[in-house]
MARGU-295152 format. One line per 8 residues: number of its first residue (from 1); their letters; for each residue x, y, z of N, C-alpha, C. Coordinates in nm, 3 decimals, decimal comma. Layout:
BEGIN
NUM) A) X/Y/Z/X/Y/Z/X/Y/Z  ...
END
This chain:
BEGIN
1) XXXXXXXX) 3,455/0,720/-2,748/3,381/0,612/-2,821/3,398/0,517/-2,685  3,317/0,381/-2,663/3,370/0,308/-2,580/3,427/0,215/-2,683  3,437/0,049/-2,578/3,499/-0,056/-2,715/3,391/-0,096/-2,761  3,223/-0,057/-2,740/3,160/-0,168/-2,790/3,069/-0,058/-2,889  3,164/0,043/-2,896/3,120/0,181/-3,035/3,031/0,271/-2,922  2,995/0,227/-2,819/2,881/0,366/-2,757/2,926/0,496/-2,709  2,890/0,593/-2,749/2,974/0,749/-2,700/2,979/0,750/-2,554  3,044/0,797/-2,496/3,071/0,793/-2,312/2,987/0,940/-2,326
9) XXXXXXXX) 2,921/0,971/-2,244/2,897/1,078/-2,223/2,942/1,146/-2,117  3,023/1,226/-2,056/3,067/1,289/-1,982/3,053/1,478/-1,925  2,978/1,503/-1,837/2,983/1,641/-1,861/2,999/1,691/-1,736  3,068/1,855/-1,738/3,115/1,867/-1,619/2,977/1,972/-1,564  2,923/1,916/-1,430/2,800/2,062/-1,401/2,822/2,036/-1,275  2,969/2,119/-1,238/2,955/2,120/-1,079/2,861/2,174/-0,980  2,816/2,295/-1,036/2,745/2,393/-0,957/2,579/2,371/-0,999  2,548/2,383/-1,139/2,380/2,285/-1,157/2,361/2,260/-1,262
17) XXXXXXXX) 2,281/2,127/-1,316/2,284/2,068/-1,412/2,302/2,154/-1,521  2,322/2,057/-1,644/2,356/2,117/-1,771/2,243/2,054/-1,824  2,157/2,090/-1,871/1,989/2,049/-1,960/2,067/1,989/-2,081  2,134/1,995/-2,141/2,234/1,929/-2,283/2,239/1,795/-2,228  2,325/1,798/-2,119/2,367/1,674/-2,090/2,255/1,604/-2,009  2,169/1,626/-1,921/2,056/1,562/-1,857/1,994/1,512/-1,967  1,935/1,585/-2,022/1,847/1,543/-2,126/1,919/1,392/-2,202  2,050/1,431/-2,258/2,139/1,313/-2,356/2,114/1,167/-2,231
25) XXXXXXXX) 2,155/1,211/-2,105/2,179/1,111/-2,008/2,032/1,013/-2,021  1,910/1,126/-2,007/1,799/1,039/-1,957/1,756/0,958/-2,047  1,800/1,027/-2,200/1,808/0,937/-2,361/1,863/0,787/-2,323  1,963/0,777/-2,297/2,107/0,728/-2,199/2,012/0,570/-2,171  1,961/0,648/-2,075/1,854/0,580/-1,925/1,726/0,454/-2,005  1,681/0,594/-2,077/1,541/0,539/-2,127/1,551/0,405/-2,285  1,657/0,414/-2,306/1,724/0,302/-2,380/1,766/0,169/-2,345  1,759/0,188/-2,250/1,844/0,063/-2,156/1,961/0,087/-2,047
33) XXXXXXXX) 2,030/0,186/-2,092/2,159/0,203/-2,073/2,164/0,237/-1,910  2,298/0,220/-1,843/2,357/0,271/-1,696/2,456/0,381/-1,744  2,396/0,458/-1,626/2,428/0,590/-1,651/2,505/0,592/-1,460  2,601/0,665/-1,440/2,677/0,750/-1,332/2,631/0,873/-1,313  2,598/0,949/-1,214/2,568/1,064/-1,155/2,568/1,080/-1,041  2,605/1,220/-1,015/2,654/1,239/-0,818/2,510/1,212/-0,732  2,524/1,200/-0,623/2,385/1,240/-0,555/2,487/1,288/-0,449  2,388/1,308/-0,276/2,407/1,441/-0,190/2,498/1,343/-0,080
41) XXXXXXXX) 2,544/1,255/-0,152/2,618/1,158/-0,057/2,704/1,133/-0,147  2,713/1,012/-0,280/2,802/0,949/-0,350/2,768/0,946/-0,458  2,876/0,916/-0,588/2,787/0,855/-0,659/2,741/0,756/-0,661  2,614/0,780/-0,787/2,507/0,640/-0,751/2,557/0,565/-0,901  2,447/0,476/-0,909/2,417/0,385/-1,082/2,259/0,371/-1,127  2,261/0,474/-1,183/2,106/0,454/-1,275/2,081/0,408/-1,402  2,006/0,349/-1,355/1,885/0,278/-1,456/1,737/0,299/-1,464  1,695/0,302/-1,566/1,544/0,341/-1,529/1,434/0,238/-1,495
49) XXXXXXXX) 1,408/0,262/-1,354/1,322/0,160/-1,282/1,261/0,060/-1,345  1,183/0,120/-1,456/1,047/0,013/-1,513/1,119/-0,040/-1,663  1,257/-0,034/-1,638/1,281/-0,197/-1,745/1,412/-0,255/-1,676  1,363/-0,372/-1,707/1,406/-0,488/-1,579/1,544/-0,522/-1,628  1,589/-0,496/-1,781/1,699/-0,571/-1,779/1,825/-0,502/-1,751  1,801/-0,335/-1,774/1,867/-0,264/-1,717/1,921/-0,249/-1,583  1,792/-0,270/-1,519/1,809/-0,288/-1,367/1,919/-0,398/-1,287  1,901/-0,527/-1,404/1,967/-0,625/-1,377/2,123/-0,621/-1,441
57) XXXXXXXX) 2,089/-0,541/-1,501/2,266/-0,481/-1,549/2,369/-0,388/-1,425  2,296/-0,301/-1,369/2,350/-0,242/-1,251/2,355/-0,330/-1,140  2,321/-0,423/-1,103/2,267/-0,517/-1,017/2,469/-0,602/-1,043  2,495/-0,629/-1,172/2,548/-0,742/-1,231/2,709/-0,631/-1,212  2,707/-0,517/-1,274/2,784/-0,400/-1,239/2,879/-0,412/-1,101  2,743/-0,424/-1,005/2,809/-0,422/-0,839/2,861/-0,513/-0,781  2,805/-0,643/-0,881/2,822/-0,777/-0,789/2,728/-0,820/-0,714  2,606/-0,724/-0,698/2,461/-0,736/-0,583/2,420/-0,832/-0,599
65) XXXXXXXX) 2,397/-0,925/-0,468/2,309/-0,993/-0,426/2,148/-0,947/-0,493  2,077/-1,095/-0,562/1,916/-1,094/-0,658/1,887/-1,054/-0,544  1,868/-1,145/-0,433/1,794/-1,095/-0,310/1,766/-0,938/-0,217  1,864/-0,872/-0,271/1,856/-0,750/-0,222/1,824/-0,634/-0,294  1,635/-0,553/-0,265/1,613/-0,491/-0,348/1,691/-0,332/-0,376  1,677/-0,278/-0,449/1,739/-0,166/-0,495/1,672/-0,043/-0,475  1,703/0,037/-0,439/1,645/0,193/-0,457/1,596/0,270/-0,494  1,508/0,318/-0,537/1,485/0,437/-0,656/1,484/0,582/-0,594
73) XXXXXXXX) 1,565/0,666/-0,684/1,512/0,821/-0,682/1,403/0,854/-0,752  1,319/0,952/-0,705/1,158/1,043/-0,731/1,222/1,174/-0,779  1,143/1,230/-0,807/1,128/1,376/-0,835/1,003/1,402/-0,669  0,910/1,355/-0,645/0,810/1,401/-0,587/0,731/1,305/-0,502  0,618/1,325/-0,442/0,544/1,258/-0,421/0,468/1,163/-0,514  0,423/1,266/-0,651/0,346/1,185/-0,735/0,404/1,043/-0,783  0,562/1,087/-0,797/0,627/0,995/-0,941/0,662/0,876/-0,777  0,686/0,897/-0,692/0,662/0,809/-0,555/0,548/0,700/-0,551
81) XXXXXXXX) 0,408/0,786/-0,571/0,306/0,707/-0,593/0,277/0,604/-0,689  0,371/0,638/-0,837/0,366/0,558/-0,932/0,449/0,430/-0,919  0,515/0,430/-0,801/0,557/0,307/-0,745/0,553/0,238/-0,675  0,498/0,346/-0,523/0,462/0,242/-0,431/0,337/0,272/-0,333  0,293/0,240/-0,259/0,175/0,329/-0,183/0,184/0,426/-0,071  0,151/0,523/-0,146/0,190/0,642/0,002/0,074/0,658/0,092  0,051/0,586/0,198/0,065/0,695/0,310/0,052/0,756/0,389  -0,055/0,831/0,479/-0,037/0,958/0,571/0,104/0,968/0,658
89) XXXXXXXX) 0,139/0,892/0,657/0,255/0,844/0,778/0,355/0,870/0,662  0,378/0,810/0,541/0,485/0,872/0,462/0,467/1,024/0,394  0,372/1,046/0,377/0,374/1,172/0,303/0,396/1,332/0,455  0,386/1,236/0,547/0,469/1,339/0,651/0,574/1,362/0,642  0,637/1,233/0,638/0,797/1,196/0,660/0,864/1,274/0,537  0,779/1,288/0,390/0,846/1,388/0,316/0,800/1,522/0,299  0,724/1,508/0,350/0,676/1,705/0,358/0,791/1,745/0,500  0,859/1,661/0,550/0,908/1,689/0,673/1,107/1,686/0,611
97) XXXXXXXX) 1,140/1,557/0,529/1,246/1,517/0,517/1,254/1,574/0,342  1,220/1,526/0,281/1,223/1,541/0,124/1,276/1,695/0,074  1,349/1,762/-0,038/1,482/1,672/-0,074/1,571/1,617/0,042  1,635/1,522/0,080/1,705/1,463/0,197/1,700/1,329/0,196  1,836/1,299/0,306/1,862/1,178/0,282/1,765/1,078/0,350  1,637/1,109/0,299/1,556/1,005/0,369/1,512/0,886/0,289  1,538/0,781/0,271/1,470/0,670/0,259/1,380/0,560/0,266  1,272/0,617/0,241/1,160/0,538/0,286/1,133/0,449/0,229
105) XXXXXXXX) 1,065/0,289/0,289/1,064/0,169/0,253/0,892/0,213/0,214  0,858/0,120/0,135/0,700/0,120/0,107/0,628/0,021/0,058  0,519/-0,020/0,054/0,452/-0,131/-0,022/0,482/-0,085/-0,189  0,530/-0,202/-0,221/0,542/-0,137/-0,392/0,428/-0,225/-0,527  0,402/-0,123/-0,596/0,298/-0,107/-0,702/0,326/-0,280/-0,767  0,230/-0,350/-0,816/0,232/-0,481/-0,855/0,316/-0,498/-0,985  0,302/-0,356/-1,066/0,383/-0,342/-1,194/0,550/-0,316/-1,157  0,597/-0,314/-1,061/0,741/-0,283/-1,096/0,819/-0,438/-1,107
113) XXXXXXXX) 0,938/-0,422/-1,188/1,009/-0,572/-1,172/1,023/-0,585/-1,067  1,048/-0,704/-1,019/1,103/-0,769/-0,964/1,272/-0,759/-0,942  1,327/-0,706/-1,020/1,504/-0,696/-1,009/1,499/-0,539/-0,911  1,357/-0,489/-0,902/1,407/-0,365/-0,801/1,329/-0,386/-0,654  1,282/-0,487/-0,669/1,192/-0,516/-0,519/1,255/-0,690/-0,433  1,318/-0,706/-0,583/1,400/-0,874/-0,495/1,298/-0,961/-0,444  1,163/-0,975/-0,504/1,046/-1,050/-0,474/1,016/-0,995/-0,322  1,069/-0,843/-0,279/0,975/-0,828/-0,125/0,853/-0,748/-0,112
121) XXXXXXXX) 0,823/-0,739/-0,260/0,694/-0,675/-0,215/0,712/-0,544/-0,200  0,779/-0,445/-0,189/0,822/-0,289/-0,086/0,960/-0,276/-0,229  0,973/-0,183/-0,151/1,060/-0,051/-0,268/1,084/0,091/-0,140  1,240/0,116/-0,166/1,314/0,180/-0,159/1,268/0,315/-0,226  1,246/0,466/-0,151/1,217/0,593/-0,284/1,250/0,673/-0,187  1,348/0,789/-0,280/1,396/0,919/-0,229/1,409/1,020/-0,295  1,387/1,108/-0,276/1,410/1,237/-0,343/1,543/1,343/-0,292  1,610/1,313/-0,368/1,770/1,370/-0,360/1,746/1,509/-0,372
129) XXXXXXXX) 1,834/1,558/-0,276/1,841/1,735/-0,297/1,918/1,807/-0,378  2,047/1,667/-0,433/2,135/1,711/-0,575/2,047/1,726/-0,641  2,129/1,840/-0,758/2,042/1,930/-0,847/2,085/1,768/-0,988  2,176/1,790/-0,998/2,208/1,674/-1,121/2,127/1,541/-1,089  2,115/1,483/-0,958/2,066/1,357/-0,992/1,908/1,426/-0,980  1,823/1,514/-0,942/1,715/1,563/-0,945/1,658/1,593/-1,068  1,767/1,643/-1,167/1,768/1,675/-1,285/1,723/1,544/-1,378  1,826/1,481/-1,337/1,800/1,348/-1,418/1,710/1,256/-1,391
137) XXXXXXXX) 1,615/1,250/-1,301/1,502/1,207/-1,247/1,378/1,304/-1,350  1,398/1,383/-1,331/1,302/1,484/-1,390/1,302/1,466/-1,573  1,438/1,465/-1,588/1,422/1,466/-1,744/1,377/1,347/-1,787  1,402/1,250/-1,698/1,367/1,073/-1,794/1,200/1,065/-1,720  1,137/1,135/-1,652/1,007/1,144/-1,620/0,931/1,000/-1,569  1,099/0,920/-1,478/1,037/0,789/-1,444/1,160/0,764/-1,307  1,130/0,689/-1,213/1,245/0,682/-1,120/1,335/0,598/-1,164  1,464/0,655/-1,110/1,607/0,600/-1,133/1,646/0,523/-1,056
145) XXXXXXXX) 1,695/0,425/-1,065/1,782/0,337/-0,960/1,921/0,407/-0,860  1,933/0,398/-0,768/2,092/0,460/-0,754/2,161/0,407/-0,646  2,155/0,282/-0,681/2,293/0,217/-0,547/2,380/0,265/-0,570  2,557/0,321/-0,451/2,652/0,338/-0,454/2,655/0,312/-0,610  2,794/0,388/-0,674/2,867/0,309/-0,808/2,979/0,281/-0,777  2,999/0,161/-0,700/3,068/0,089/-0,657/3,077/-0,034/-0,652  3,203/-0,199/-0,681/3,171/-0,273/-0,682/3,144/-0,346/-0,555  3,065/-0,441/-0,502/3,021/-0,474/-0,381/3,173/-0,464/-0,322
153) XXXXXXXX) 3,136/-0,394/-0,185/3,284/-0,418/-0,103/3,378/-0,310/-0,085  3,387/-0,237/-0,244/3,435/-0,120/-0,196/3,402/0,023/-0,179  3,486/0,108/-0,192/3,466/0,243/-0,122/3,366/0,320/-0,245  3,230/0,387/-0,149/3,114/0,391/-0,235/3,197/0,576/-0,271  3,209/0,590/-0,442/3,293/0,658/-0,536/3,258/0,835/-0,461  3,303/0,907/-0,468/3,279/1,057/-0,453/3,350/1,161/-0,579  3,366/1,126/-0,669/3,446/1,192/-0,785/3,386/1,060/-0,921  3,390/1,140/-1,017/3,383/1,110/-1,141/3,468/0,963/-1,220
161) XXXXXXXX) 3,611/1,032/-1,101/3,702/0,958/-1,165/3,708/0,818/-1,128  3,684/0,824/-1,046/3,710/0,744/-0,909/3,564/0,607/-0,996  3,455/0,640/-1,006/3,340/0,574/-1,058/3,412/0,511/-1,217  3,503/0,584/-1,321/3,516/0,505/-1,430/3,645/0,432/-1,404  3,744/0,435/-1,285/3,871/0,366/-1,233/3,759/0,235/-1,237  3,681/0,232/-1,144/3,577/0,132/-1,082/3,532/0,056/-1,241  3,464/0,136/-1,327/3,373/0,041/-1,410/3,415/0,090/-1,553  3,508/0,170/-1,614/3,563/0,241/-1,744/3,438/0,247/-1,839
169) XXXXXXXX) 3,503/0,180/-1,946/3,375/0,118/-2,043/3,211/0,039/-2,005  3,229/-0,028/-1,901/3,171/-0,105/-1,861/3,023/0,023/-1,866  2,999/0,130/-1,847/2,891/0,228/-1,801/2,863/0,291/-1,963  2,723/0,352/-1,972/2,693/0,426/-2,101/2,746/0,536/-2,064  2,715/0,609/-1,966/2,769/0,751/-1,949/2,779/0,774/-1,789  2,852/0,881/-1,791/2,882/0,918/-1,651/2,846/1,103/-1,660  2,771/1,137/-1,560/2,738/1,288/-1,556/2,844/1,301/-1,448  2,989/1,382/-1,459/3,032/1,459/-1,339/3,005/1,584/-1,303
177) XXXXXXXX) 2,905/1,551/-1,172/2,925/1,690/-1,089/3,013/1,703/-1,036  3,130/1,710/-0,987/3,229/1,758/-0,959/3,229/1,600/-0,778  3,343/1,705/-0,733/3,327/1,591/-0,582/3,219/1,611/-0,494  3,133/1,466/-0,435/3,050/1,465/-0,356/3,091/1,489/-0,229  2,994/1,486/-0,112/3,007/1,519/0,032/3,083/1,384/0,081  3,032/1,297/0,026/3,022/1,146/0,086/2,957/1,165/0,267  3,050/1,117/0,358/2,994/1,145/0,464/2,886/0,998/0,510  2,739/1,042/0,556/2,697/0,921/0,602/2,546/0,897/0,499
185) XXXXXXXX) 2,538/0,796/0,429/2,424/0,765/0,383/2,299/0,796/0,427  2,180/0,758/0,317/2,088/0,830/0,344/2,015/0,687/0,469  1,941/0,757/0,559/1,835/0,708/0,637/1,721/0,621/0,604  1,742/0,482/0,622/1,612/0,397/0,577/1,542/0,370/0,678  1,418/0,375/0,668/1,296/0,402/0,706/1,195/0,281/0,657  1,159/0,175/0,723/1,041/0,094/0,679/0,902/0,101/0,717  0,813/0,142/0,629/0,669/0,205/0,707/0,582/0,088/0,652  0,630/-0,075/0,622/0,558/-0,088/0,601/0,521/-0,205/0,690
193) XXXXXXXX) 0,618/-0,153/0,823/0,660/-0,249/0,914/0,553/-0,139/1,037  0,499/-0,237/1,177/0,405/-0,190/1,230/0,456/-0,243/1,355  0,532/-0,103/1,430/0,548/-0,012/1,416/0,679/0,007/1,295  0,697/0,179/1,262/0,797/0,144/1,150/0,968/0,094/1,218  0,996/0,050/1,114/1,139/0,023/1,165/1,293/0,064/1,097  1,322/0,111/1,156/1,491/0,189/1,108/1,543/0,057/1,065  1,581/0,090/0,934/1,691/-0,039/0,886/1,851/0,013/0,879  1,822/0,139/0,868/2,002/0,262/0,828/1,951/0,342/0,893
201) XXXXXXXX) 2,066/0,395/0,994/2,045/0,546/1,067/2,159/0,623/0,972  2,122/0,687/0,952/2,185/0,737/0,817/2,207/0,889/0,832  2,184/0,983/0,767/2,220/1,147/0,789/2,066/1,198/0,871  2,016/1,173/0,805/1,858/1,190/0,905/1,821/1,079/0,996  1,797/1,177/1,105/1,763/1,086/1,289/1,604/1,077/1,278  1,550/0,989/1,270/1,452/0,980/1,286/1,394/0,874/1,433  1,330/0,950/1,529/1,276/0,899/1,680/1,139/0,848/1,651  1,124/0,696/1,699/0,981/0,671/1,718/0,972/0,602/1,865
END
């Protein structure tokens, strides 16, 4: 149990996501909780994207500036369309690179909380190839935040143990998917600019 009396969910699923653990973690997200989980690079901090208070909590935990947007994980094009305007160029890139380490910045739907967009009117979306990350989003049925699970200025974690060392009982749940590979973060491409603007060169090489 955590200091606040909340049960901490620590599940080991190093090869494939355990359905029971993912459903339990999704219930935590649905209730406004914060869940750490593995991605294709590092562990991320997850909150249900439409719950403004939960997203604020993620930013507070990280010490993240309020004017910095929060990227979202989706489970496919249809879910991306629920939070963003997905045009032909975005669809072509999704078909070519998703699931994968490519974050696309798109025009946000007006009902998306400002805590996600930071007032920019845009949102970054990605379909992770990691089975635990994808399974968690699918179990929730809604987009999930995924900034790296470290306080700002600290090294992004590649293990659940490091996540717990950083945040401990401040988290509601940790999905332990074993050690993640680390390496380069996702490539971030802004499709709201003309021509598209490469905001961060990462694991996926894009040339325009």
